[in-house]
C-alpha positions as CSV (number, residue, x, y, z in Angstrom):
1,M,22.5,-19.7,-10.1
2,T,19.4,-17.6,-9.2
3,P,20.2,-13.9,-9.0
4,Q,19.1,-12.2,-5.8
5,Y,18.1,-8.6,-5.1
6,P,17.4,-6.4,-2.0
7,V,13.8,-5.4,-1.6
8,L,12.9,-2.0,0.0
9,V,9.4,-2.2,1.5
10,L,7.8,1.3,1.8
11,C,6.0,1.6,5.1
12,G,5.3,4.6,7.3
13,S,2.4,7.0,6.9
14,D,1.4,10.3,5.4
15,Q,1.7,13.6,7.1
16,K,-2.1,13.7,7.5
17,R,-3.8,10.5,8.6
18,R,-5.9,9.0,5.8
19,Q,-9.6,8.1,5.9
20,L,-8.8,4.3,6.1
21,L,-6.9,4.7,9.4
22,E,-9.4,7.1,10.8
23,E,-12.2,4.6,10.3
24,L,-10.4,1.4,11.2
25,D,-8.2,2.7,14.0
26,P,-10.2,5.6,15.6
27,E,-8.2,5.2,18.9
28,H,-4.8,5.7,17.0
29,K,-3.3,2.4,18.2
30,Y,-1.3,1.9,15.0
31,T,1.2,4.2,13.4
32,S,0.8,2.7,10.0
33,K,-1.9,0.8,8.1
34,A,0.8,-1.9,7.5
35,L,0.4,-2.8,11.2
36,L,-3.4,-3.2,11.2
37,P,-4.7,-6.6,12.3
38,F,-5.6,-8.5,9.2
39,V,-6.9,-12.1,8.9
40,G,-5.0,-13.3,11.9
41,K,-1.8,-11.4,11.2
42,R,-0.9,-7.9,10.3
43,V,-1.4,-6.4,6.9
44,I,2.4,-6.3,6.2
45,D,3.0,-9.9,7.4
46,W,1.2,-11.4,4.4
47,Q,3.4,-9.5,2.0
48,L,6.7,-10.2,3.9
49,E,5.9,-13.9,3.9
50,A,5.3,-13.9,0.1
51,L,8.6,-12.0,-0.5
52,H,10.6,-14.2,1.9
53,A,9.4,-17.3,0.0
54,S,10.8,-16.0,-3.3
55,P,14.3,-17.3,-4.3
56,F,15.0,-14.0,-5.9
57,V,14.8,-12.0,-2.6
58,K,18.2,-11.5,-0.9
59,D,17.2,-9.3,2.0
60,I,14.1,-7.3,3.0
61,Y,14.5,-3.7,4.3
62,L,11.6,-1.8,6.0
63,L,11.4,1.9,5.3
64,G,9.2,3.7,7.8
65,L,8.7,1.2,10.6
66,N,11.5,2.0,13.1
67,D,10.0,0.7,16.4
68,Q,12.6,-1.9,17.5
69,E,9.9,-3.6,19.6
70,I,8.0,-4.7,16.5
71,E,8.7,-8.4,15.8
72,F,8.4,-10.2,12.5
73,E,8.3,-13.9,11.6
74,V,10.7,-13.4,8.7
75,P,14.1,-11.7,8.8
76,V,13.9,-8.0,8.0
77,H,16.2,-4.9,8.4
78,P,14.5,-1.7,9.6
79,V,16.1,1.3,7.9
80,P,16.2,4.5,10.1
81,I,13.9,7.0,8.4
82,T,11.0,9.2,9.7
83,P,7.8,7.4,8.9
84,T,6.2,10.5,7.3
85,S,9.2,11.0,4.9
86,S,8.5,11.3,1.2
87,Q,8.9,8.3,-1.1
88,L,12.0,9.9,-2.6
89,E,13.5,10.4,0.9
90,K,12.8,6.8,1.8
91,L,14.4,5.5,-1.4
92,E,17.5,7.6,-0.9
93,A,17.7,6.4,2.7
94,G,17.4,2.8,1.6
95,L,20.1,3.1,-1.0
96,A,22.4,4.8,1.4
97,Y,21.8,2.1,4.0
98,L,22.6,-0.6,1.5
99,E,25.8,1.1,0.4
100,N,26.9,1.6,4.1
101,Q,26.5,-2.1,4.5
102,G,28.8,-2.7,1.6
103,E,26.1,-3.6,-0.8
104,N,26.2,-2.3,-4.4
105,P,23.2,-3.9,-6.1
106,A,22.7,-3.6,-9.8
107,M,18.9,-3.2,-9.2
108,V,16.9,-2.3,-6.1
109,I,13.4,-3.7,-5.9
110,I,10.7,-1.5,-4.3
111,S,7.4,-2.9,-2.8
112,T,4.6,-1.3,-0.9
113,S,3.6,-2.7,2.5
114,D,-0.2,-2.7,2.1
115,T,-0.7,-5.4,-0.6
116,P,-1.6,-8.5,1.4
117,G,-3.1,-10.3,-1.6
118,I,0.3,-10.5,-3.4
119,T,1.6,-14.0,-4.0
120,T,5.1,-15.4,-4.4
121,T,4.1,-16.6,-7.9
122,S,3.4,-13.1,-9.1
123,I,6.5,-11.7,-7.3
124,N,8.6,-14.3,-9.1
125,Q,7.0,-13.2,-12.4
126,F,8.1,-9.7,-11.7
127,F,11.7,-10.8,-10.9
128,D,11.8,-12.8,-14.1
129,A,11.2,-9.5,-15.9
130,V,14.1,-7.9,-13.9
131,R,16.4,-10.8,-14.8
132,E,15.4,-10.6,-18.5
133,N,16.1,-6.9,-18.7
134,P,19.6,-6.3,-17.3
135,E,20.0,-3.2,-19.3
136,A,17.0,-1.5,-17.8
137,D,17.2,1.4,-15.3
138,V,13.5,1.3,-14.4
139,I,11.1,-1.6,-14.5
140,I,7.5,-0.8,-13.8
141,S,4.6,-3.2,-13.5
142,G,1.0,-3.1,-14.6
143,V,-1.8,-5.4,-13.7
144,S,-4.4,-6.5,-16.3
145,L,-7.8,-5.0,-15.5
146,G,-10.0,-7.8,-16.7
147,P,-9.4,-10.3,-13.9
148,T,-9.5,-7.6,-11.3
149,E,-13.0,-6.3,-12.3
150,K,-14.4,-9.7,-11.8
151,L,-13.1,-10.0,-8.3
152,F,-13.2,-6.3,-7.3
153,P,-16.0,-4.5,-9.0
154,N,-15.9,-0.7,-8.6
155,H,-12.3,-1.0,-7.5
156,R,-11.4,2.6,-8.3
157,R,-7.9,1.9,-9.5
158,I,-6.0,4.3,-11.8
159,V,-6.5,2.7,-15.2
160,G,-4.5,3.3,-18.4
161,H,-5.9,2.1,-21.7
162,L,-3.2,0.6,-24.0
163,K,-3.6,-1.3,-27.3
164,E,-2.7,-4.6,-25.6
165,D,-4.7,-4.3,-22.5
166,D,-6.3,-2.0,-19.9
167,L,-3.8,-1.8,-17.0
168,Y,-3.5,-0.3,-13.5
169,P,-0.2,0.1,-11.5
170,G,1.3,-2.9,-9.8
171,E,2.7,-2.6,-6.3
172,M,6.3,-3.5,-7.2
173,F,8.9,-1.7,-9.3
174,A,12.6,-1.7,-9.7
175,L,15.3,1.0,-10.0
176,T,19.0,1.1,-10.5
177,S,21.0,3.3,-8.1
178,R,21.5,5.7,-11.1
179,A,17.8,5.9,-11.6
180,I,17.3,6.9,-8.0
181,R,20.0,9.5,-8.1
182,D,19.4,10.9,-11.6
183,G,15.6,10.6,-11.5
184,K,15.0,12.5,-8.3
185,M,12.7,15.1,-9.8
186,V,10.7,12.4,-11.7
187,I,10.2,10.3,-8.5
188,Q,9.2,13.3,-6.5
189,E,6.8,14.5,-9.1
190,L,5.2,11.2,-9.8
191,S,4.8,10.5,-6.1
192,A,3.1,13.9,-5.6
193,R,0.9,13.4,-8.6
194,R,-0.3,10.0,-7.5
195,R,-1.6,11.6,-4.3
196,K,-3.7,13.9,-6.3
197,F,-5.7,11.1,-7.9
198,N,-9.2,11.1,-6.4
199,R,-9.9,7.5,-5.5
200,Q,-13.3,8.5,-4.1
201,V,-14.8,8.8,-7.6
202,K,-15.8,5.9,-9.7
203,N,-13.8,6.8,-12.8
204,V,-10.3,7.8,-11.7
205,S,-8.8,10.4,-14.2
206,L,-5.2,10.3,-15.4
207,G,-5.3,14.1,-15.6
208,P,-2.6,14.8,-13.0
209,L,-0.2,12.4,-14.6
210,I,-0.9,13.6,-18.2
211,R,-0.4,17.3,-17.1
212,Y,3.0,16.4,-15.7
213,I,4.3,14.4,-18.7
214,A,2.9,17.1,-21.1
215,R,5.7,19.4,-19.8
216,K,8.1,17.4,-22.0
217,P,7.5,18.1,-25.8
218,S,9.1,14.7,-26.6
219,L,6.1,13.0,-24.9
220,W,3.4,14.8,-26.8
221,G,3.3,12.1,-29.5
222,M,2.9,9.5,-26.8
223,I,0.0,11.4,-25.2
224,L,-1.7,11.8,-28.5
225,K,-1.4,8.1,-29.2
226,Y,-2.8,7.4,-25.7
227,L,-5.8,9.7,-26.2
228,T,-6.6,8.1,-29.5
229,G,-6.3,4.6,-28.3
230,Q,-3.2,3.8,-30.4
231,L,-0.5,3.7,-27.6
232,S,1.2,0.3,-27.2
233,L,3.3,-0.8,-24.3
234,L,6.4,-0.7,-26.5
235,D,5.6,2.9,-27.6
236,A,5.3,3.9,-23.9
237,E,8.6,2.3,-23.0
238,K,10.5,4.0,-25.9
239,S,8.9,7.5,-25.3
240,L,9.5,7.4,-21.5
241,S,13.1,6.2,-22.0
242,K,13.9,9.0,-24.4
243,A,12.2,11.7,-22.4
244,F,13.8,10.8,-19.0
245,K,17.1,9.5,-20.4
246,L,16.6,6.2,-18.5
247,N,16.0,2.8,-20.0
248,V,12.4,2.1,-19.0
249,K,10.8,-1.4,-19.3
250,A,7.3,-2.6,-18.2
251,V,5.9,-6.0,-17.3
252,I,2.2,-7.0,-17.2
253,I,1.1,-9.2,-14.3
254,N,-2.2,-11.0,-14.5
255,D,-2.7,-11.3,-10.8
256,P,-5.2,-8.9,-9.1
257,G,-3.5,-9.4,-5.8
258,F,-0.3,-7.8,-7.2
259,G,-2.0,-4.4,-7.6
260,M,-4.7,-4.2,-5.0
261,D,-3.4,-2.0,-2.2
262,M,-5.3,-0.3,0.7
263,D,-6.2,3.4,0.3
264,L,-9.9,3.3,1.2
265,P,-11.8,1.4,4.0
266,E,-13.6,-0.7,1.4
267,D,-10.2,-1.9,0.1
268,F,-9.4,-3.4,3.5
269,Q,-12.7,-5.2,3.6
270,R,-12.5,-6.6,0.1
271,L,-8.9,-7.7,0.5
272,E,-9.9,-9.5,3.7
273,E,-12.3,-11.6,1.7
274,Y,-9.8,-12.1,-1.1
275,V,-7.0,-13.3,1.2
276,L,-9.4,-15.6,3.0
277,K,-10.3,-17.2,-0.4
278,T,-6.9,-17.3,-1.9
279,K,-4.4,-17.8,1.0
280,I,-6.3,-19.7,3.7
281,P,-6.9,-23.4,3.1
282,K,-10.6,-24.3,3.3
283,H,-10.1,-26.8,6.1
284,S,-8.5,-24.0,8.2
285,R,-11.3,-21.5,7.9
286,T,-13.6,-21.1,10.9
C-alpha cells in the first residue's frame, strides 16, 4: 500500500512587497505571487496539479491564502493564518490545524507555491526518499546544478559545492512534528538567513548561512571540509544531525523545475518559457 502524507504549501507574502510583484503587478491586484496569471492558469495551479497527481499526497493545505472566494481545480484546505506570517508561524499553524482535524502524521511535507515547473515525477522521487528514511526527522532536497545551468544560465541560485555534485536548494522538504516543535530556533534562523542572500548578484554567497552554523563548534569541521572542497553529502547529514539533535537526511533531485522558484522578475519570464516547453503539448501551443 502506498503511504500518503499531508502537504503544506507555503503561500502568502512578505511584510514588504518584493521587486517581482512591484514589476509584474504594479496595480496591486494580487496579494501573492502565487496568484499571478501564468501560462493560462495561475502560478500556484501548476504546482497544485502536479502534487494532486502524486499517489503519495493525501491532502493539500494552503498556508497564507485565506480568501474563501479563491477557487481551485484540485481539492485544497486553506489554513487560517495571516499571509505575512513567518515560515515558522505557518508551519506551526499547519501542524496545529492537522492535529485539530485528528491527524497525527509521521511526517509533514512542505512545498512552496511559486515553483510551477515542478513535475509529479520529481515529486514522487522526493516522496521515495521520505518513504526510504522512516527514521529521519528532517529531509531536505538539493537539485543538481549541471542540468539547470544549461536551461537557466545566470540563474542566481544559492549553490553549495559538495564532493558529489554542485547543488542548490529544492523547493520541497519534510519535517516530523518533533522537528517543527524542537527545531523552532533553527527554522526561524534559516528562514531569516535565506532572506539575506542577495539574489541580485551573479555569484550568490553562502556567507549568511555559514556565519549561522559557525555558532556551533561541532559544525566547524563540516565548514572546514566544505571550504576545502572535501565535504560529502553524508558528512553534511551526520554533522547537521549531531549539531541539531535531529536525524537529517538529504536527497538529490536532477530536475531543474524542482528548484526554480520565483524571486526575481526574470525568474517569472524564464519559467514561462520552461513550462511552455515541458508541460504544454506542442499541438496545443498557439
